[in-house]
N, C-alpha and C positions, 0 to 999 in steps of 0.2 A: 295279486300284486296290483298296486294302484299307480298309474302313470299319467303323464300330462298329455292326454289324448281324448278327444270326445267323439271321434268317429268310429264307425264299425270297421273292422279290419277287412282288407281284401284277401280273399282266398286265392290259392293257386292250385293248378292241376298237377298231379304227379304223373310223370311220364312212365309208361309201363316198363320201359327199359332202363329207367334211371330213378334213383331215390332223391334227386335234387330238383330244384325249380326248373320248370320249362322256360325256354328263352323268352317266350311271349310275356312272362310274368316277372321277369327280373329287371325290367326297366323302371326308372324312377317315376314314369308317368302313371304306373299302376298303383302308386302309393298315394293315400289320401293327403289332401293339402295340409291337414293338421299334423300329419306324421312327418312331412317334409321339413318342418321346423327343426325336428330332432335329428333327422338324418343329415349327415355331412358328406360332401364329396371329397373332403381333405384326405390325403394319404394318412394311414395310421402311423403317426409320428413315432410312437413307441416301438413298433416293429421295425420301422425304417432305421431309427437311430440306435436302438438297444437290442436288436434282434440277435446279436452275437452272444447274448447272455442265455438264450433259450436252450442251448445244446447241453443237455444233461442226459446221462445214461439212465435206463429204466431203474437200475438199482439205486442210483443217486437220487432220482426223483422220489422213489418210494421211501427213502430214508428221511426225506424232508416233509413227510406228512404232518408231523408235529414239530413245534419249535424246539430246537436243540442247538444252541450256539456252538457247542463242541463239534457236532457233526457238520455244521455249515463250515466252520473253520477248517476241518479236515478235508472237505471237498475242495475248497478253493486254495488250500495249501498245495494241492496237486495241479492247480490251474493258475499259476502266478501271473501269466500274461493277461488273462481275462481280468483278474483283480486290478492289475496296473492300468489296463485299458479303461476300466470303469472309473478308477480314481482320476485318471487324466480327463475323461469325459466330463465328470462332475466338476472338477476344478476349472477346466477350460470354459465350460458353458457359463457357470456362475461368474467366473473371473471376467469374461468378456462383457457380461451384463453389468457387473459392478463398475468396470472401467468406463463403460458408456455413461453410466449414471454420474460418475465422477467428472467426466468431460462436460456433461450437461451442466453440472453445478459451477464449474470454473468459467464456462462460456455463458453463464446466466441464461441457459435454455431449459432449466429444469421444468418450469411450468409448461412450456411449449411441448416438451417431449414426454410429459407425464403419462398420457394415455398410451403412447407408443411403447414406452418401457413396460407398462403394465401388460400390454398384449404380448410383448417379448417374453416376459416372465412366465406367463401362462404357457407359451409355446415350449419354453425350456422344461417346465414341469411335465408337460405331455411327453416330451422326448425322453425324460429320465424315468417316467413310469409310475406305477401304483403307489409306491412308498411315499414319494414326494407329493403326489396328488392327494393322498390321504391327509398329509400334514396341511396342505393348502385348504382342503375342505373344512378342517377345523378352524383355521384362521378366518375363512370367508364368512363364518357365522357371527362375527363380531363387528358390526358396522360402526360401533363406538370406538374401535381401535384401528380400523383399516380405512385409508382414504377411499373415497367413492370410486375412483377410476380403477383402482386395484380390486376393490370389492366386486365391481361389475365383471371384471375379467375372471377372477378366481371363482366366482359363483357359477361360471360356465363349466367348471370342473366337477360340479355335483352330479350332473346327468347328461351333459352335452359334449361328450368326448367322441372323437372320430371313431366309428366302429371298425372292427376287423372284418375280414371276408365272411360273407354269409355262407359260402360253400364250406369254409373251414368250420363254421359253427354247426352246420347241419351234419357234417362228417363227425364232429365231436358228439353230437346227440346220439347218432347211430352207434358209434363205438361204445359210448358209456351205457346206453340202455340195451344194447345187444339185439336190436330189432330194426328193420327198415323203417324209415320215418313215417311212411304212409300207413304202417300198421299201428302206429302210436297216435298220430294226429290225423283227423280228417281234413283240417285246414290249418294253415300257418301263414303269418304275414311274410311277404317277400323280402322285407328289409327289417332290421331291428327297430323297435319303437323307441328305444332309449339305449344309450351306451354309457357305462360308468368305468371307474378305474379297474375293477376286477373282472367285469363281465358285461354282456349286453343282453337285452331282453327282446323276445319275440312274443307276439300274441298268437294263440293257437286254440284249437278245439279238440278235446280228447275224443278219440274214436270210441272209447269204451262207454262213455256216458253223455257225450255231447256238451260237457262243461267247458266254458270259455276260461282259458288259463293263461298265465304268464310263464314263459319258459326262459330261464336265465342260464346262459352258457358262459363258462369261464374263458377269459382271454388266454391264448397260448403264451407260455413263457413267464406268466406272472410269478409263479412259485420260485423259479430260479432267480429272477430279477429282485424280488423282495428279499430273498435269503441273503444275497450278496449285499444289498443296500443296508440291511439291518446289521450285518457284520461290520460294515464301514461306519454306520451311525453309532454302534456300540463302542467302537474304538474312539471315535471323535468325542463321545460323551465322557469317556474316561479322561481324555486329554484336557477337555474343557474344565472338568471338575478339579483336576489336579492343578492346572494352570491358574484357575480362578479361585482356588481354595474354597470351593463351595461345599456346603454341608449336605445338600440334597443328594440322594442316591440316583444320579442321572442315568447310570447304566441300568439300575433297577427299573426306572421309569421306561427306558427303551425296551427292556425285557418284558415288562407287563404289556406294553403296547404291541410288541412283536408277537407275544403269545396270543393276544386277541386277534391280531391280523392273520395269523396262521389258522386260527379257528374259523375266521371269516372265509378263508379259502376252501374250507371243507363244507360243501353244501348240504351234506347229510346232517352235520351238526347244526347248520343254519335252520334246516327244516324242523329239527327237534326243538330248537330254541323258539321258533315261531309257534309251534304247537303249545309249548309251555307258556309263552307270553299270551297267547290267545286264551288259554285256560285261566290264567291269573287275572288278566285285565280286559279281556274281550267283553265282559258283561258291564263294564263301566259305561254309563250313559254317554252317548255321542262319541264313542270310541269304536273304531273298526280295526280288527286284526284279521288279515286274509287267512284262509285255510291252506294247509300244506298237503301236497300229494306225495307222501313219503315213498309210496310204492313205485313212483316214477322219478325218484330223485337219486342221484349218485354224488360222488365227491365234486364233480365238475358240471353237473346239470341239475337245476332245481325247477320243479314244477309247482306252481301255487295259484291260488284263486286270483282272477282278474277283476279289478274294480276301477272305476273312472274317477278322475279328479284333477286338481291343480296343486302345485306346491303351496304350502302354507305361507311362505314368504311372499308369494305373488298376490295373495288376497288379504286384505286388512280385516282380519276377524279376531278381535281381542277375546271374544268368548271362547274360541277354540284354543287360544293360548292358555286361558285359564283352565280349560279342560286338560290341556297338556301338562300344566303345573300340577293339577290334582293327580293325574295319572303318574307323573314323575314322583310325586310324594309317595304314592302307593308302591312304586317300583323301588325307590331308595329306602324308605323307612318302614314299610309294612312287610314286604316279602323279600327285599334285598336282591331281587333279580331285575336288572335294569338295562335299558337300551343305552349302550355306551357310544353310539354314533348317530345322535339325533340331528344331523345337519339338515338344512331346509329341503334337500332332495329326498329325505326319508320321512318327512312329516308333511302329509298332504291333506287337503280339504276335498272331500267328496262333493259331488254336485247336489246332494241332499243335505249339505251343511254339517257333515261329521268329520272327525279327525281320524285319519288312517295312518297307522304305523307300518312301514315296510322295511325290508332289509334287516334281517335278524342275525347277521353274521357276527357282529361285534357286540357282545353282551357282557355284562359285568355281574359279579356276585359281591354283595355287601353283607358281611357277617353281622350276626345279631349284636355282638358286643360293640362293634363299630357303629351300628345303627343307633343304639342307645346313646353312645358317646357323642354322636353327631347331634342328636336331639338335645342332649344336655348342654352342648356347646352353644346351640342356638338360643336356648332358654337363658343361659348365663350372659350371653352377649346382649340380648334384648333388655335384660334386667340389670345390666351394667355390673354384674358380679364378676369382675375381672380376675379376682383371686381364684374362684372356682373355674373360670375359663382357662387359666393357665394349667390347672390340673386336668381339664378335659383334653388339652393338647397332648399331654403325656399319655392319656388313655388312647387317643387316636393314633399315637405313634409319631406325632409331629415334633415332639420334644423328647429328649432322653430323660429318664427318671432322675438323673443326677444334676439336671439343669437348675439354675438359680431361679426358683419359682417367684421369690419376692421381687427380684429384678424384672422378671417377665411381667409380673402383675403391674408394676409401675409403668413399664414400657407400653403395655396394652392399654392402660388407662389413658396415657398421653396420646396414643395413636387413635384409639377407637372412641374415646369419650364424645368427641364432636360428631362422629359419624352416626352414633346411635341416639344422640340427643334430639334429633329431628323426629324420632319415632320410627317404629318398625316398618311402617309402610314406605319410608323414604330411604331405607338402607339398601344400597346397591351392592350386589355380590362382587361385581368387578372392582368397585372402589375399595371394598374391604381388602381384596387381594393386593391391590396397589398400595394401600396404606400400610400393609403389613410387611412390605418388602424389606425395609431397613431393619426392622425388629427381627425378622426371620434370619437375616444374615448375622446380626449381632449375637443372637442367642442360639446359634447353630440349629435352627429349625431343619427338619428333614421332611421331604415330601414322600411318604410311603408310596410304593408302586400302585397299590390298590386305589389310593386316594386321587391319583392323577386322572383316572377315568371318571371318577365321581365329579371332580371339579370341572372337567371338560363337559360332562353331561349338563350340569347346571349352567355353566357359562354359555354354552351353545343355545340353550333354551331362552336365557335372558337376552342373548344377542338377537334371536329371531324376533322377539317382542319389541326390542328397542328399534328395530327396523321401521316400524310404523307407530311406535309410541315411545319417544325418547325418555319419558319419565317413568317407564315401567320398571318395577323392581321385583325380581323373582322371589327374593327372600320375604318381602312384604306380602306376596301372594301365597307363599308356602306356609308362613308362620301360623296362620289360623288353624291349619290342619295339624301342625306340630302341637299347638296348644291343646287341641281337642284330644290328640293321642295321649299327651301327658296326663290329662284329666281322667281318661277312661281306660288306659292300658293297665293290664294286671301284672305287668312285668315288675318283679321285686326291685330291679335297679331303677326303673323310672319312678316307682312309688317312693323309693328312698330319695331320689333326686327331687321329687315334688315336695316331700316333707322338708328337705333341707332348704329348698327355695322359699318356702312359706314361713319357715321359722329361722330368723336371723338372730343368733345369740339367745335363743329361747323365746324371742318375742315374735308373736304372730304378725305377719305382714299381710294385712287384709287388702292393701292396695295391689299387691302382686296377684292375689287370688282373683280380685275383681278384673284385673287386666287379662288374666288367662281365660276366665269365663267369658268375658266380652269378646276376646279374639276367637275363641272356639265357636261362639254363636255366629260370628261373622262368616265362618266357614260353613256352618250348617244352615243358616237362614239369612244370608246376606241381603236378599231381596226385601225381606220384611223389615230389616233394620234400616235399609236405605230409605224405604218409604215412610217409616215412622221413627224419627230420631228420639222420641220420648224414652228416657232411660228406664221408665217403668215397664216398657215392653220387654227390654232386655232382662230386667230383674225377674219378670214373670217367667221368661223362658229359662233363666238360670235356675230358679228354684224348682221348676218343673223337671229340669234335667237331674237335679239331685235326688228326685224320687225314683229315678230309673235304676236298673241294676248296674249300668256302667258308671253311674254317679255315686256308687256306694262309698268309695274311698273319700271323695270330697265331702259327702254327707257326714261321715264320721268326724272329719276335721271340723266341719261347721258345728256339729253337736257338741264337740269337745270345747270349742271356743264359746259357744252360748252357755254351756254349763259353767265355765270359768267366769263368764260375765254375770251369770245369775248369782254365783257365790259372792262376787265383788259387790253386786248391787245389794245383796242381803246384808253384807257387812256395813255398807254405807248407810242403809236404812236403819240398821240396828244402832249404829253410831249416832245417827240423827235422833232416834227415839230416846236413846240414853242421855244425849245432850239436853233434849227438851225436858226430860224428867229431872235432871240435875238442876236445871235453872228454876224449876218450880218448887224445889225443896230448899229451904233456908239453910245456910252454912254447909251445904253439900259440896264436897270437893269435886273439882272438874276431872273427868276421866279422859285418859289419852285415847287417841283414835286407834282402832285395830286395823286400819287400812295400811297396806304396804305399797311400795312402788309398783310391784307386780299387779296388785289389785287395781291400782289406778290405770295401768295400761290395759288390763282386761276390761275395765269399765268403759274406757274409750272405745275399744274394739266392739264391745257389746252394744254401746250406743249406736255405733255405725251400722251394725247388723240390724238393730231394731228400727232404725230409720228406714232402712231398705224394706223391712217387713211391714212397717206402718204405712209407707207409701204404697206398698203392694196391696195391703188390705183395702185401701180406699178405692183401688181399681175394681175390686170384686172379681168374680169368676171362680169357677170350681177349682182350677189348679191352685189358685191363691189359698182358698179355704183348706184344701188338702195339705198344702205345704205348711201353712200356719199351724194347723191342728197337729200335723206330724211332729214338727219341731217342738211344740209345746209339750206334747206327751213324752217325747224322747228326752227332752231336757229335764223334765220332771224326774224321769228314771235316773238320769245322770246325776242330778243335783240334790234332789230332795230325799233320796233314800240312801242312808249310810248305815250298813249293818242292821237294816230293818227299822231304823228310827228316823222320824221326821225331824229336820233341823231348819233353822232360819225361817220361821213362820212368815215374816214379812214378804218373802218371795212369793208365797201363795197368793197374797193379795195383789201383788204386781201382775201375776199371770191372769188372775181373774179380771183385772182392769184391762189388760192388753187384749185378751181374746173374748 
């Protein structure tokens, strides 16, 4: 695991008669200066204010290993006083804070008290516990939405929460692993190096192999507190939906979030998630995924590799943000297994300049049909095909199949036309969601439970980048990878989507193909294109790409269009020769042109392709020669041979001239 600490950890000596820290090593003085920043002397507010929630029988606790709303409701149906006490605690704490804010506004002291109220809100969230802290963590990743004072306070909830007792933590380790702690670790830090909403982390050295590791220990009582809070939030979501006549399945969103939160509380599942994440994405350049020690992990104790670094939000490294965007693209659209909790505390920069992912408790699965649907929606949005975008929303489950698609198309055109007119690199993910608000309400949009985590993952990533680059747009950075995937993927659905995008009412849209190819090259060779803005460089790379195996589908489309163009050029040449012959023969009747409207369109497309090839040929280079020769030969096969007979002889002279 990677934490905000650059010092080597202090070891402590195990007393022969005790498995806990010796008194000489429990003092704050023995802790390195860099660790004292993280360690807090504050009382654990959650235990102090919400400790009454912790008392569950062993059978009740075991029944809550997985999220089951009915089981939770059954438990607290037998504990009505605890439920009422929790409701009173939540209502009174937030009520006092809101009343104070109201008094500030009427006494015109809002600006003066702003920072104080922000600190009070953070303390309230700490008292209420993990469920509310998790919500605040998500909000704290959007500096474009949250005032700076609140942002500063809520950011402290990411990994700077007052720790619980180290003695309790070490007892938990022994109970969970079934061994005295000095038989597991040869050294362990005397205080936690970081404390978060669900647990706290110690630095240790495994006795078995000497490996330096992070040991995460779960807070006592989190399972009981989260269970009750989710029951309350589920009820509130139902009331809000009914009172506000909302279309979104708010209770389903709460259920999806709760399921992921329960999985996050099971450290065995987190270790398996970490191993899977490491296998899928650990080989990406400049990405680090710590190794997991599953044999030393239980539901409440996790042991993983230790690495050093700082939070990504604390270092202005746009390159690593781009690395994160590329990694997120792979997570969401390649494999569908993604990090659903990428707040700044979980995305860190190592001291050798790499991006480290930590905390794999909250992960999401993005099914193949939804991944393809999401890609298609991005394509249609960028290309302003709002009719197709409305159908994509149905595929993604955002709209019911019976919705007025024509009305949705008109509404989307009015809302999104200006947003995408500035170009894909200027499209803000947050702005899109904001602009869609009225349309979503009017046409009964639904937010599927699975989609809420996807939106959160993208919004958090954009929020981190906006923190030190206000103009950053996550969709603009992701789209080149989407374009490349559409051009190279063998998925029948994506190929069908590409075909539909490039042919509008049967007419080939070469501008869309050029746009896709250019964007895909920006993902593959952005440095080259930045250094040399000459379009011929891009063209050279485009045609080289079409000769590869991944470019086969695009190559076939190009060959088909060139063949159509050759046919049209042949007819135009034949018409021209016929006209010339008729003018030289006295009293010859003029012949009508054999060119159709389709031929004229094909001829214009052909001319555009030939201009690209002609400019390409002047550059020279072996890829150029290979591309030109290949397309000539293949177009000959497509156009000159019909049932074994040669037709349109003038085409032959054209190709002899061109090549």
